[in-house]
TORKOL-4160 file (C-alpha; in steps of 0.2 Angstrom, whole numbers, padded with zeros to 4 digits, m for minus):
446
<pt num="1" X="m0129" Y="0075" Z="m0003"/>
<pt num="2" X="m0137" Y="0071" Z="0013"/>
<pt num="3" X="m0153" Y="0078" Z="0022"/>
<pt num="4" X="m0143" Y="0089" Z="0034"/>
<pt num="5" X="m0137" Y="0100" Z="0018"/>
<pt num="6" X="m0156" Y="0107" Z="0019"/>
<pt num="7" X="m0153" Y="0114" Z="0035"/>
<pt num="8" X="m0170" Y="0108" Z="0042"/>
<pt num="9" X="m0174" Y="0111" Z="0061"/>
<pt num="10" X="m0168" Y="0102" Z="0073"/>
<pt num="11" X="m0182" Y="0090" Z="0077"/>
<pt num="12" X="m0185" Y="0087" Z="0058"/>
<pt num="13" X="m0166" Y="0081" Z="0058"/>
<pt num="14" X="m0170" Y="0071" Z="0073"/>
<pt num="15" X="m0185" Y="0062" Z="0065"/>
<pt num="16" X="m0174" Y="0059" Z="0050"/>
<pt num="17" X="m0161" Y="0051" Z="0060"/>
<pt num="18" X="m0175" Y="0041" Z="0070"/>
<pt num="19" X="m0183" Y="0034" Z="0054"/>
<pt num="20" X="m0164" Y="0031" Z="0047"/>
<pt num="21" X="m0166" Y="0043" Z="0032"/>
<pt num="22" X="m0149" Y="0048" Z="0026"/>
<pt num="23" X="m0148" Y="0055" Z="0009"/>
<pt num="24" X="m0162" Y="0061" Z="m0002"/>
<pt num="25" X="m0170" Y="0051" Z="m0016"/>
<pt num="26" X="m0167" Y="0060" Z="m0034"/>
<pt num="27" X="m0184" Y="0067" Z="m0033"/>
<pt num="28" X="m0181" Y="0074" Z="m0015"/>
<pt num="29" X="m0165" Y="0081" Z="m0020"/>
<pt num="30" X="m0171" Y="0091" Z="m0035"/>
<pt num="31" X="m0190" Y="0096" Z="m0028"/>
<pt num="32" X="m0186" Y="0101" Z="m0009"/>
<pt num="33" X="m0178" Y="0117" Z="m0013"/>
<pt num="34" X="m0191" Y="0122" Z="m0025"/>
<pt num="35" X="m0205" Y="0119" Z="m0011"/>
<pt num="36" X="m0195" Y="0128" Z="0000"/>
<pt num="37" X="m0193" Y="0143" Z="m0010"/>
<pt num="38" X="m0213" Y="0145" Z="m0010"/>
<pt num="39" X="m0215" Y="0143" Z="m0029"/>
<pt num="40" X="m0231" Y="0131" Z="m0035"/>
<pt num="41" X="m0225" Y="0116" Z="m0042"/>
<pt num="42" X="m0231" Y="0101" Z="m0053"/>
<pt num="43" X="m0219" Y="0087" Z="m0049"/>
<pt num="44" X="m0221" Y="0071" Z="m0060"/>
<pt num="45" X="m0214" Y="0056" Z="m0054"/>
<pt num="46" X="m0216" Y="0037" Z="m0052"/>
<pt num="47" X="m0224" Y="0028" Z="m0037"/>
<pt num="48" X="m0211" Y="0024" Z="m0024"/>
<pt num="49" X="m0200" Y="0039" Z="m0028"/>
<pt num="50" X="m0199" Y="0048" Z="m0011"/>
<pt num="51" X="m0213" Y="0060" Z="m0015"/>
<pt num="52" X="m0221" Y="0060" Z="0002"/>
<pt num="53" X="m0207" Y="0068" Z="0010"/>
<pt num="54" X="m0204" Y="0078" Z="m0003"/>
<pt num="55" X="m0219" Y="0090" Z="0003"/>
<pt num="56" X="m0219" Y="0083" Z="0021"/>
<pt num="57" X="m0203" Y="0090" Z="0025"/>
<pt num="58" X="m0204" Y="0107" Z="0019"/>
<pt num="59" X="m0223" Y="0108" Z="0027"/>
<pt num="60" X="m0215" Y="0105" Z="0044"/>
<pt num="61" X="m0200" Y="0117" Z="0041"/>
<pt num="62" X="m0213" Y="0130" Z="0039"/>
<pt num="63" X="m0226" Y="0126" Z="0052"/>
<pt num="64" X="m0227" Y="0138" Z="0067"/>
<pt num="65" X="m0235" Y="0128" Z="0082"/>
<pt num="66" X="m0238" Y="0145" Z="0090"/>
<pt num="67" X="m0253" Y="0149" Z="0077"/>
<pt num="68" X="m0268" Y="0141" Z="0081"/>
<pt num="69" X="m0275" Y="0136" Z="0064"/>
<pt num="70" X="m0274" Y="0126" Z="0049"/>
<pt num="71" X="m0258" Y="0130" Z="0039"/>
<pt num="72" X="m0256" Y="0115" Z="0027"/>
<pt num="73" X="m0269" Y="0103" Z="0018"/>
<pt num="74" X="m0264" Y="0086" Z="0010"/>
<pt num="75" X="m0277" Y="0076" Z="0000"/>
<pt num="76" X="m0275" Y="0059" Z="m0006"/>
<pt num="77" X="m0287" Y="0049" Z="m0015"/>
<pt num="78" X="m0288" Y="0033" Z="m0007"/>
<pt num="79" X="m0291" Y="0031" Z="0014"/>
<pt num="80" X="m0276" Y="0020" Z="0013"/>
<pt num="81" X="m0265" Y="0033" Z="0005"/>
<pt num="82" X="m0269" Y="0046" Z="0017"/>
<pt num="83" X="m0266" Y="0036" Z="0032"/>
<pt num="84" X="m0249" Y="0032" Z="0024"/>
<pt num="85" X="m0246" Y="0050" Z="0022"/>
<pt num="86" X="m0252" Y="0053" Z="0041"/>
<pt num="87" X="m0241" Y="0038" Z="0048"/>
<pt num="88" X="m0225" Y="0046" Z="0040"/>
<pt num="89" X="m0232" Y="0064" Z="0047"/>
<pt num="90" X="m0234" Y="0056" Z="0065"/>
<pt num="91" X="m0217" Y="0052" Z="0065"/>
<pt num="92" X="m0212" Y="0071" Z="0067"/>
<pt num="93" X="m0224" Y="0073" Z="0080"/>
<pt num="94" X="m0216" Y="0062" Z="0090"/>
<pt num="95" X="m0202" Y="0072" Z="0092"/>
<pt num="96" X="m0213" Y="0089" Z="0092"/>
<pt num="97" X="m0229" Y="0086" Z="0099"/>
<pt num="98" X="m0233" Y="0104" Z="0099"/>
<pt num="99" X="m0239" Y="0102" Z="0081"/>
<pt num="100" X="m0257" Y="0094" Z="0078"/>
<pt num="101" X="m0259" Y="0083" Z="0063"/>
<pt num="102" X="m0276" Y="0076" Z="0058"/>
<pt num="103" X="m0282" Y="0062" Z="0047"/>
<pt num="104" X="m0300" Y="0065" Z="0039"/>
<pt num="105" X="m0305" Y="0050" Z="0029"/>
<pt num="106" X="m0321" Y="0043" Z="0022"/>
<pt num="107" X="m0329" Y="0029" Z="0033"/>
<pt num="108" X="m0326" Y="0037" Z="0049"/>
<pt num="109" X="m0335" Y="0046" Z="0063"/>
<pt num="110" X="m0339" Y="0063" Z="0055"/>
<pt num="111" X="m0349" Y="0069" Z="0071"/>
<pt num="112" X="m0334" Y="0065" Z="0082"/>
<pt num="113" X="m0322" Y="0073" Z="0070"/>
<pt num="114" X="m0333" Y="0090" Z="0071"/>
<pt num="115" X="m0333" Y="0089" Z="0089"/>
<pt num="116" X="m0315" Y="0089" Z="0088"/>
<pt num="117" X="m0312" Y="0103" Z="0077"/>
<pt num="118" X="m0323" Y="0114" Z="0089"/>
<pt num="119" X="m0310" Y="0112" Z="0101"/>
<pt num="120" X="m0295" Y="0116" Z="0090"/>
<pt num="121" X="m0290" Y="0116" Z="0073"/>
<pt num="122" X="m0275" Y="0104" Z="0065"/>
<pt num="123" X="m0260" Y="0113" Z="0060"/>
<pt num="124" X="m0258" Y="0099" Z="0046"/>
<pt num="125" X="m0274" Y="0092" Z="0039"/>
<pt num="126" X="m0273" Y="0076" Z="0030"/>
<pt num="127" X="m0287" Y="0067" Z="0022"/>
<pt num="128" X="m0297" Y="0060" Z="0007"/>
<pt num="129" X="m0305" Y="0074" Z="m0005"/>
<pt num="130" X="m0325" Y="0069" Z="m0001"/>
<pt num="131" X="m0322" Y="0070" Z="0019"/>
<pt num="132" X="m0310" Y="0086" Z="0020"/>
<pt num="133" X="m0323" Y="0094" Z="0008"/>
<pt num="134" X="m0338" Y="0089" Z="0019"/>
<pt num="135" X="m0330" Y="0096" Z="0035"/>
<pt num="136" X="m0326" Y="0113" Z="0025"/>
<pt num="137" X="m0343" Y="0114" Z="0018"/>
<pt num="138" X="m0350" Y="0112" Z="0036"/>
<pt num="139" X="m0339" Y="0126" Z="0043"/>
<pt num="140" X="m0330" Y="0114" Z="0056"/>
<pt num="141" X="m0313" Y="0114" Z="0048"/>
<pt num="142" X="m0307" Y="0131" Z="0043"/>
<pt num="143" X="m0295" Y="0130" Z="0029"/>
<pt num="144" X="m0293" Y="0149" Z="0022"/>
<pt num="145" X="m0278" Y="0151" Z="0033"/>
<pt num="146" X="m0269" Y="0137" Z="0025"/>
<pt num="147" X="m0251" Y="0142" Z="0016"/>
<pt num="148" X="m0248" Y="0124" Z="0007"/>
<pt num="149" X="m0261" Y="0114" Z="m0003"/>
<pt num="150" X="m0255" Y="0098" Z="m0009"/>
<pt num="151" X="m0264" Y="0086" Z="m0021"/>
<pt num="152" X="m0257" Y="0069" Z="m0020"/>
<pt num="153" X="m0258" Y="0056" Z="m0033"/>
<pt num="154" X="m0269" Y="0069" Z="m0045"/>
<pt num="155" X="m0269" Y="0057" Z="m0059"/>
<pt num="156" X="m0278" Y="0042" Z="m0047"/>
<pt num="157" X="m0287" Y="0058" Z="m0039"/>
<pt num="158" X="m0295" Y="0062" Z="m0058"/>
<pt num="159" X="m0298" Y="0042" Z="m0062"/>
<pt num="160" X="m0307" Y="0039" Z="m0045"/>
<pt num="161" X="m0319" Y="0056" Z="m0048"/>
<pt num="162" X="m0313" Y="0067" Z="m0035"/>
<pt num="163" X="m0304" Y="0082" Z="m0044"/>
<pt num="164" X="m0323" Y="0090" Z="m0041"/>
<pt num="165" X="m0320" Y="0089" Z="m0022"/>
<pt num="166" X="m0302" Y="0095" Z="m0023"/>
<pt num="167" X="m0307" Y="0109" Z="m0036"/>
<pt num="168" X="m0319" Y="0116" Z="m0019"/>
<pt num="169" X="m0307" Y="0114" Z="m0007"/>
<pt num="170" X="m0293" Y="0123" Z="m0018"/>
<pt num="171" X="m0308" Y="0137" Z="m0019"/>
<pt num="172" X="m0308" Y="0140" Z="0000"/>
<pt num="173" X="m0290" Y="0146" Z="0000"/>
<pt num="174" X="m0283" Y="0163" Z="0001"/>
<pt num="175" X="m0271" Y="0170" Z="m0013"/>
<pt num="176" X="m0256" Y="0167" Z="m0004"/>
<pt num="177" X="m0257" Y="0148" Z="m0004"/>
<pt num="178" X="m0245" Y="0137" Z="m0012"/>
<pt num="179" X="m0249" Y="0124" Z="m0022"/>
<pt num="180" X="m0242" Y="0107" Z="m0024"/>
<pt num="181" X="m0247" Y="0094" Z="m0038"/>
<pt num="182" X="m0239" Y="0077" Z="m0039"/>
<pt num="183" X="m0243" Y="0064" Z="m0050"/>
<pt num="184" X="m0237" Y="0048" Z="m0058"/>
<pt num="185" X="m0243" Y="0054" Z="m0075"/>
<pt num="186" X="m0250" Y="0071" Z="m0080"/>
<pt num="187" X="m0266" Y="0068" Z="m0091"/>
<pt num="188" X="m0274" Y="0081" Z="m0101"/>
<pt num="189" X="m0289" Y="0081" Z="m0091"/>
<pt num="190" X="m0280" Y="0088" Z="m0076"/>
<pt num="191" X="m0275" Y="0103" Z="m0087"/>
<pt num="192" X="m0289" Y="0116" Z="m0083"/>
<pt num="193" X="m0288" Y="0113" Z="m0065"/>
<pt num="194" X="m0270" Y="0115" Z="m0064"/>
<pt num="195" X="m0272" Y="0133" Z="m0076"/>
<pt num="196" X="m0285" Y="0137" Z="m0064"/>
<pt num="197" X="m0277" Y="0137" Z="m0047"/>
<pt num="198" X="m0257" Y="0137" Z="m0051"/>
<pt num="199" X="m0247" Y="0153" Z="m0054"/>
<pt num="200" X="m0232" Y="0153" Z="m0065"/>
<pt num="201" X="m0228" Y="0133" Z="m0057"/>
<pt num="202" X="m0212" Y="0125" Z="m0059"/>
<pt num="203" X="m0216" Y="0109" Z="m0069"/>
<pt num="204" X="m0204" Y="0095" Z="m0066"/>
<pt num="205" X="m0204" Y="0078" Z="m0072"/>
<pt num="206" X="m0191" Y="0064" Z="m0064"/>
<pt num="207" X="m0188" Y="0050" Z="m0075"/>
<pt num="208" X="m0185" Y="0033" Z="m0067"/>
<pt num="209" X="m0168" Y="0027" Z="m0072"/>
<pt num="210" X="m0178" Y="0009" Z="m0073"/>
<pt num="211" X="m0195" Y="0008" Z="m0074"/>
<pt num="212" X="m0196" Y="m0007" Z="m0062"/>
<pt num="213" X="m0182" Y="m0011" Z="m0048"/>
<pt num="214" X="m0169" Y="m0022" Z="m0053"/>
<pt num="215" X="m0172" Y="m0032" Z="m0036"/>
<pt num="216" X="m0188" Y="m0039" Z="m0045"/>
<pt num="217" X="m0188" Y="m0055" Z="m0057"/>
<pt num="218" X="m0203" Y="m0055" Z="m0070"/>
<pt num="219" X="m0209" Y="m0072" Z="m0075"/>
<pt num="220" X="m0223" Y="m0075" Z="m0088"/>
<pt num="221" X="m0233" Y="m0090" Z="m0087"/>
<pt num="222" X="m0244" Y="m0096" Z="m0100"/>
<pt num="223" X="m0261" Y="m0102" Z="m0096"/>
<pt num="224" X="m0263" Y="m0113" Z="m0112"/>
<pt num="225" X="m0282" Y="m0112" Z="m0111"/>
<pt num="226" X="m0281" Y="m0119" Z="m0093"/>
<pt num="227" X="m0292" Y="m0111" Z="m0079"/>
<pt num="228" X="m0285" Y="m0095" Z="m0070"/>
<pt num="229" X="m0289" Y="m0103" Z="m0053"/>
<pt num="230" X="m0282" Y="m0120" Z="m0055"/>
<pt num="231" X="m0266" Y="m0111" Z="m0060"/>
<pt num="232" X="m0265" Y="m0100" Z="m0046"/>
<pt num="233" X="m0267" Y="m0114" Z="m0034"/>
<pt num="234" X="m0252" Y="m0122" Z="m0042"/>
<pt num="235" X="m0242" Y="m0108" Z="m0041"/>
<pt num="236" X="m0245" Y="m0106" Z="m0023"/>
<pt num="237" X="m0241" Y="m0123" Z="m0018"/>
<pt num="238" X="m0225" Y="m0122" Z="m0029"/>
<pt num="239" X="m0221" Y="m0104" Z="m0021"/>
<pt num="240" X="m0226" Y="m0104" Z="m0003"/>
<pt num="241" X="m0222" Y="m0086" Z="m0003"/>
<pt num="242" X="m0218" Y="m0075" Z="0013"/>
<pt num="243" X="m0233" Y="m0064" Z="0007"/>
<pt num="244" X="m0239" Y="m0064" Z="m0011"/>
<pt num="245" X="m0252" Y="m0051" Z="m0019"/>
<pt num="246" X="m0263" Y="m0055" Z="m0032"/>
<pt num="247" X="m0270" Y="m0042" Z="m0044"/>
<pt num="248" X="m0286" Y="m0044" Z="m0054"/>
<pt num="249" X="m0294" Y="m0030" Z="m0065"/>
<pt num="250" X="m0313" Y="m0032" Z="m0058"/>
<pt num="251" X="m0321" Y="m0032" Z="m0041"/>
<pt num="252" X="m0330" Y="m0047" Z="m0046"/>
<pt num="253" X="m0314" Y="m0057" Z="m0051"/>
<pt num="254" X="m0306" Y="m0052" Z="m0034"/>
<pt num="255" X="m0322" Y="m0060" Z="m0025"/>
<pt num="256" X="m0320" Y="m0077" Z="m0036"/>
<pt num="257" X="m0301" Y="m0078" Z="m0031"/>
<pt num="258" X="m0304" Y="m0076" Z="m0014"/>
<pt num="259" X="m0319" Y="m0088" Z="m0013"/>
<pt num="260" X="m0309" Y="m0101" Z="m0023"/>
<pt num="261" X="m0292" Y="m0099" Z="m0014"/>
<pt num="262" X="m0299" Y="m0099" Z="0003"/>
<pt num="263" X="m0310" Y="m0113" Z="0001"/>
<pt num="264" X="m0293" Y="m0123" Z="m0003"/>
<pt num="265" X="m0287" Y="m0119" Z="0014"/>
<pt num="266" X="m0276" Y="m0104" Z="0009"/>
<pt num="267" X="m0277" Y="m0088" Z="0022"/>
<pt num="268" X="m0282" Y="m0075" Z="0009"/>
<pt num="269" X="m0288" Y="m0057" Z="0012"/>
<pt num="270" X="m0297" Y="m0047" Z="m0001"/>
<pt num="271" X="m0296" Y="m0027" Z="m0005"/>
<pt num="272" X="m0307" Y="m0019" Z="m0016"/>
<pt num="273" X="m0319" Y="m0004" Z="m0017"/>
<pt num="274" X="m0334" Y="m0012" Z="m0010"/>
<pt num="275" X="m0327" Y="m0019" Z="0005"/>
<pt num="276" X="m0335" Y="m0009" Z="0019"/>
<pt num="277" X="m0321" Y="0005" Z="0025"/>
<pt num="278" X="m0321" Y="m0004" Z="0044"/>
<pt num="279" X="m0319" Y="m0021" Z="0037"/>
<pt num="280" X="m0305" Y="m0014" Z="0027"/>
<pt num="281" X="m0296" Y="m0006" Z="0041"/>
<pt num="282" X="m0298" Y="m0022" Z="0050"/>
<pt num="283" X="m0291" Y="m0032" Z="0034"/>
<pt num="284" X="m0276" Y="m0020" Z="0034"/>
<pt num="285" X="m0272" Y="m0023" Z="0052"/>
<pt num="286" X="m0272" Y="m0042" Z="0050"/>
<pt num="287" X="m0262" Y="m0041" Z="0035"/>
<pt num="288" X="m0247" Y="m0031" Z="0045"/>
<pt num="289" X="m0250" Y="m0044" Z="0058"/>
<pt num="290" X="m0245" Y="m0058" Z="0045"/>
<pt num="291" X="m0262" Y="m0066" Z="0048"/>
<pt num="292" X="m0264" Y="m0069" Z="0030"/>
<pt num="293" X="m0251" Y="m0076" Z="0017"/>
<pt num="294" X="m0261" Y="m0069" Z="0001"/>
<pt num="295" X="m0268" Y="m0053" Z="m0002"/>
<pt num="296" X="m0281" Y="m0053" Z="m0018"/>
<pt num="297" X="m0284" Y="m0035" Z="m0024"/>
<pt num="298" X="m0289" Y="m0022" Z="m0037"/>
<pt num="299" X="m0278" Y="m0010" Z="m0044"/>
<pt num="300" X="m0283" Y="0003" Z="m0031"/>
<pt num="301" X="m0273" Y="m0007" Z="m0019"/>
<pt num="302" X="m0257" Y="m0004" Z="m0031"/>
<pt num="303" X="m0257" Y="0014" Z="m0027"/>
<pt num="304" X="m0265" Y="0016" Z="m0011"/>
<pt num="305" X="m0258" Y="0003" Z="0001"/>
<pt num="306" X="m0240" Y="0001" Z="0006"/>
<pt num="307" X="m0238" Y="m0017" Z="0013"/>
<pt num="308" X="m0222" Y="m0021" Z="0020"/>
<pt num="309" X="m0213" Y="m0038" Z="0016"/>
<pt num="310" X="m0221" Y="m0042" Z="0000"/>
<pt num="311" X="m0210" Y="m0056" Z="m0008"/>
<pt num="312" X="m0221" Y="m0061" Z="m0024"/>
<pt num="313" X="m0234" Y="m0052" Z="m0036"/>
<pt num="314" X="m0246" Y="m0061" Z="m0045"/>
<pt num="315" X="m0255" Y="m0054" Z="m0060"/>
<pt num="316" X="m0270" Y="m0064" Z="m0064"/>
<pt num="317" X="m0274" Y="m0054" Z="m0078"/>
<pt num="318" X="m0264" Y="m0038" Z="m0087"/>
<pt num="319" X="m0272" Y="m0022" Z="m0082"/>
<pt num="320" X="m0280" Y="m0013" Z="m0094"/>
<pt num="321" X="m0271" Y="0003" Z="m0091"/>
<pt num="322" X="m0253" Y="m0004" Z="m0093"/>
<pt num="323" X="m0246" Y="0010" Z="m0081"/>
<pt num="324" X="m0253" Y="0000" Z="m0067"/>
<pt num="325" X="m0243" Y="m0015" Z="m0072"/>
<pt num="326" X="m0228" Y="m0005" Z="m0064"/>
<pt num="327" X="m0238" Y="0001" Z="m0048"/>
<pt num="328" X="m0244" Y="m0017" Z="m0047"/>
<pt num="329" X="m0225" Y="m0024" Z="m0046"/>
<pt num="330" X="m0218" Y="m0010" Z="m0037"/>
<pt num="331" X="m0227" Y="m0018" Z="m0021"/>
<pt num="332" X="m0212" Y="m0031" Z="m0020"/>
<pt num="333" X="m0194" Y="m0028" Z="m0020"/>
<pt num="334" X="m0194" Y="m0013" Z="m0010"/>
<pt num="335" X="m0180" Y="m0007" Z="0002"/>
<pt num="336" X="m0167" Y="m0017" Z="m0008"/>
<pt num="337" X="m0175" Y="m0035" Z="m0004"/>
<pt num="338" X="m0178" Y="m0047" Z="m0018"/>
<pt num="339" X="m0195" Y="m0049" Z="m0027"/>
<pt num="340" X="m0203" Y="m0059" Z="m0040"/>
<pt num="341" X="m0218" Y="m0053" Z="m0052"/>
<pt num="342" X="m0228" Y="m0067" Z="m0060"/>
<pt num="343" X="m0238" Y="m0062" Z="m0075"/>
<pt num="344" X="m0251" Y="m0075" Z="m0082"/>
<pt num="345" X="m0255" Y="m0073" Z="m0099"/>
<pt num="346" X="m0264" Y="m0080" Z="m0116"/>
<pt num="347" X="m0259" Y="m0078" Z="m0133"/>
<pt num="348" X="m0272" Y="m0062" Z="m0136"/>
<pt num="349" X="m0262" Y="m0052" Z="m0123"/>
<pt num="350" X="m0247" Y="m0053" Z="m0134"/>
<pt num="351" X="m0248" Y="m0035" Z="m0140"/>
<pt num="352" X="m0249" Y="m0029" Z="m0121"/>
<pt num="353" X="m0234" Y="m0040" Z="m0118"/>
<pt num="354" X="m0223" Y="m0030" Z="m0130"/>
<pt num="355" X="m0229" Y="m0015" Z="m0124"/>
<pt num="356" X="m0224" Y="m0018" Z="m0106"/>
<pt num="357" X="m0207" Y="m0024" Z="m0114"/>
<pt num="358" X="m0205" Y="m0008" Z="m0122"/>
<pt num="359" X="m0207" Y="0000" Z="m0105"/>
<pt num="360" X="m0190" Y="m0008" Z="m0101"/>
<pt num="361" X="m0197" Y="m0024" Z="m0093"/>
<pt num="362" X="m0188" Y="m0040" Z="m0095"/>
<pt num="363" X="m0198" Y="m0056" Z="m0094"/>
<pt num="364" X="m0193" Y="m0074" Z="m0091"/>
<pt num="365" X="m0204" Y="m0088" Z="m0098"/>
<pt num="366" X="m0210" Y="m0100" Z="m0083"/>
<pt num="367" X="m0221" Y="m0115" Z="m0082"/>
<pt num="368" X="m0228" Y="m0124" Z="m0067"/>
<pt num="369" X="m0223" Y="m0144" Z="m0068"/>
<pt num="370" X="m0225" Y="m0158" Z="m0057"/>
<pt num="371" X="m0228" Y="m0145" Z="m0041"/>
<pt num="372" X="m0212" Y="m0134" Z="m0046"/>
<pt num="373" X="m0208" Y="m0118" Z="m0056"/>
<pt num="374" X="m0198" Y="m0122" Z="m0071"/>
<pt num="375" X="m0190" Y="m0114" Z="m0086"/>
<pt num="376" X="m0201" Y="m0114" Z="m0101"/>
<pt num="377" X="m0200" Y="m0108" Z="m0119"/>
<pt num="378" X="m0199" Y="m0091" Z="m0124"/>
<pt num="379" X="m0216" Y="m0087" Z="m0133"/>
<pt num="380" X="m0208" Y="m0082" Z="m0150"/>
<pt num="381" X="m0200" Y="m0098" Z="m0152"/>
<pt num="382" X="m0210" Y="m0103" Z="m0166"/>
<pt num="383" X="m0206" Y="m0086" Z="m0174"/>
<pt num="384" X="m0188" Y="m0088" Z="m0171"/>
<pt num="385" X="m0186" Y="m0106" Z="m0176"/>
<pt num="386" X="m0194" Y="m0102" Z="m0194"/>
<pt num="387" X="m0180" Y="m0089" Z="m0197"/>
<pt num="388" X="m0168" Y="m0101" Z="m0191"/>
<pt num="389" X="m0175" Y="m0112" Z="m0203"/>
<pt num="390" X="m0176" Y="m0101" Z="m0216"/>
<pt num="391" X="m0156" Y="m0098" Z="m0216"/>
<pt num="392" X="m0152" Y="m0104" Z="m0232"/>
<pt num="393" X="m0134" Y="m0109" Z="m0241"/>
<pt num="394" X="m0126" Y="m0097" Z="m0251"/>
<pt num="395" X="m0129" Y="m0107" Z="m0266"/>
<pt num="396" X="m0147" Y="m0107" Z="m0263"/>
<pt num="397" X="m0147" Y="m0088" Z="m0259"/>
<pt num="398" X="m0137" Y="m0084" Z="m0276"/>
<pt num="399" X="m0151" Y="m0094" Z="m0286"/>
<pt num="400" X="m0165" Y="m0085" Z="m0277"/>
<pt num="401" X="m0156" Y="m0069" Z="m0282"/>
<pt num="402" X="m0157" Y="m0076" Z="m0299"/>
<pt num="403" X="m0176" Y="m0080" Z="m0298"/>
<pt num="404" X="m0180" Y="m0063" Z="m0296"/>
<pt num="405" X="m0176" Y="m0059" Z="m0314"/>
<pt num="406" X="m0185" Y="m0065" Z="m0329"/>
<pt num="407" X="m0179" Y="m0083" Z="m0331"/>
<pt num="408" X="m0187" Y="m0098" Z="m0340"/>
<pt num="409" X="m0203" Y="m0107" Z="m0336"/>
<pt num="410" X="m0201" Y="m0118" Z="m0320"/>
<pt num="411" X="m0186" Y="m0110" Z="m0314"/>
<pt num="412" X="m0193" Y="m0101" Z="m0298"/>
<pt num="413" X="m0204" Y="m0116" Z="m0294"/>
<pt num="414" X="m0186" Y="m0128" Z="m0294"/>
<pt num="415" X="m0178" Y="m0113" Z="m0284"/>
<pt num="416" X="m0194" Y="m0115" Z="m0271"/>
<pt num="417" X="m0192" Y="m0135" Z="m0271"/>
<pt num="418" X="m0172" Y="m0132" Z="m0268"/>
<pt num="419" X="m0175" Y="m0122" Z="m0253"/>
<pt num="420" X="m0189" Y="m0133" Z="m0246"/>
<pt num="421" X="m0177" Y="m0147" Z="m0248"/>
<pt num="422" X="m0164" Y="m0138" Z="m0237"/>
<pt num="423" X="m0177" Y="m0133" Z="m0225"/>
<pt num="424" X="m0182" Y="m0151" Z="m0223"/>
<pt num="425" X="m0162" Y="m0157" Z="m0222"/>
<pt num="426" X="m0160" Y="m0143" Z="m0207"/>
<pt num="427" X="m0174" Y="m0150" Z="m0198"/>
<pt num="428" X="m0169" Y="m0169" Z="m0201"/>
<pt num="429" X="m0151" Y="m0163" Z="m0193"/>
<pt num="430" X="m0157" Y="m0155" Z="m0179"/>
<pt num="431" X="m0168" Y="m0170" Z="m0174"/>
<pt num="432" X="m0154" Y="m0182" Z="m0176"/>
<pt num="433" X="m0144" Y="m0170" Z="m0165"/>
<pt num="434" X="m0158" Y="m0171" Z="m0152"/>
<pt num="435" X="m0159" Y="m0189" Z="m0153"/>
<pt num="436" X="m0141" Y="m0192" Z="m0151"/>
<pt num="437" X="m0140" Y="m0181" Z="m0136"/>
<pt num="438" X="m0155" Y="m0191" Z="m0128"/>
<pt num="439" X="m0145" Y="m0207" Z="m0132"/>
<pt num="440" X="m0130" Y="m0201" Z="m0124"/>
<pt num="441" X="m0139" Y="m0195" Z="m0109"/>
<pt num="442" X="m0147" Y="m0211" Z="m0106"/>
<pt num="443" X="m0130" Y="m0222" Z="m0108"/>
<pt num="444" X="m0122" Y="m0210" Z="m0093"/>
<pt num="445" X="m0138" Y="m0213" Z="m0082"/>
<pt num="446" X="m0133" Y="m0232" Z="m0083"/>
């Protein structure tokens, strides 16, 4: 299937050609016809599946530039994500400049936005829930005319405490508005909102064929009780990445990593919720200009920021919410490019790693040695070695089977001794084998 099969307006097809979009993703192929039909929709799919154009394309198809009123409102939980959607929308405006699109996010000049709204209302409103709600509440932004309302990244909107603002915005619309809710997951706490505003919605869950792109390698590096900061520094020297994102679980840890790596001469940017909006905007522009080789961030960046050219992801810690592991790693390996995700772990993280493996992630054990990344031992090697050593001969197994029955005193003790002796024999044989290999390799080197 191609985008031309949707029979979009000429300027939309021209835009798709300009941005080199030919074939729709699975999400777009399945959900665009539903959105075009006017039905309410709850679309559940993972980050990077093409959700943005799933709602932008039908919105632009239905926009009437002759009407001087708001016709669609799109909310996103972070400034970066809202700006990302706005930039995608701007590609269509380049071809059809009669359509007005505005981006309203926190940390920008509200008075200036109000003055601009007095002159003309945008056809499409994109922004963060708090700022849009403020503008609606002040009667500057008139949204009751909108025919489409999109709540993007609804689970993140809920987690960040913005659902109340979204609720207030939704209550401002007329009855004819089409509600489109997109989310990576649909948590239970989101259900009351969906029941309140959506009318007989289509519920679609698009399962990813692979949880993580097959262009990404996942490496597991044991901290072995050493300093995370020192290990991160060793990794940076061994990797020398094109661009790496380092993820930590808290703002304080991000600050700590940023200070440490910067003091060691590396070009490092930091992004988290306490960085002022203007500074964040400046940092993002600098990142796009490749002024930094490293970006250290909290999980908000995993969902709200799209940085091109990320070659490596480093998880300083495993996220408490394991779904964020996928969002983090998904920042790399995009558009068919190769990527590497490195996760630092300690023995206490074993259960979390096993859960991630159940999600379909395959880890390769690695270590930093003499300034290089080398293959390491599997973290389960002791368990596997024990199993191997306990493979006993048929005769001993037969004796063991007999030992389960009622036998003469001392018989079970004799069986136990026989097993231990056999295991000792196996271990000696293994040591001798390794010693022979070492001697042979030494002879060959002379």
